[in-house]
Phi, psi and omega in degrees: 000138176251161179234152176232162178225154175248129181217154172238003183287117184300316180296319180294317179297313181297316179299313180302313182294313183295328176298336182253005179079012182281148179241145175292134186216165175231147178289125180302149178068014175248358183275157177237191183307308181240029185223127180287344180093209182281126182264152178210166167258127183255122180259137181302135176084005180255186190289358181288344182300125179091341181247345181242150173234138182292140175232171179283160174298324178300315178295318180301309184286334174297314178291321179304313180288316181301320182274000181053061183255163169227162179242125172269126178232151174243127182280316180223154176281175178294341177272000179088005178277155176298134181252144173258003183301130175206154178209126174280129181231155179281140173282344187248356179243156179301144176271132173270156175066004178245000180054037180224117188297321180212151172274131181301142177303340180296340179289346176294345185245033173091018179286165179212141178228144175261144179219131180267132178247144175237161180295000000 
């Protein structure tokens, strides 16, 4: 069994991403004059090459807060290997695949919840 967590804590998100070599990024062609566009975490060697552009952590978290997002992360796979699984989710819309209708507004202030996922 693997476990996932939902967090809005900037330090925790940055640490999790940097431990895996991920960089804060934005999807090319989604930015506007004062908007970085759709944000993602870009992992070396994955499909983001050519479609994502690196942005600063400051830009990433500014958009993260503006869009009222949380990050679902998995620390390890069911085999015990380090996992890169992550998903940006809305704090205000239903979560799919987690059997949880809404993320509590308290997560806007750095909360974290653990959730166990099974195959």
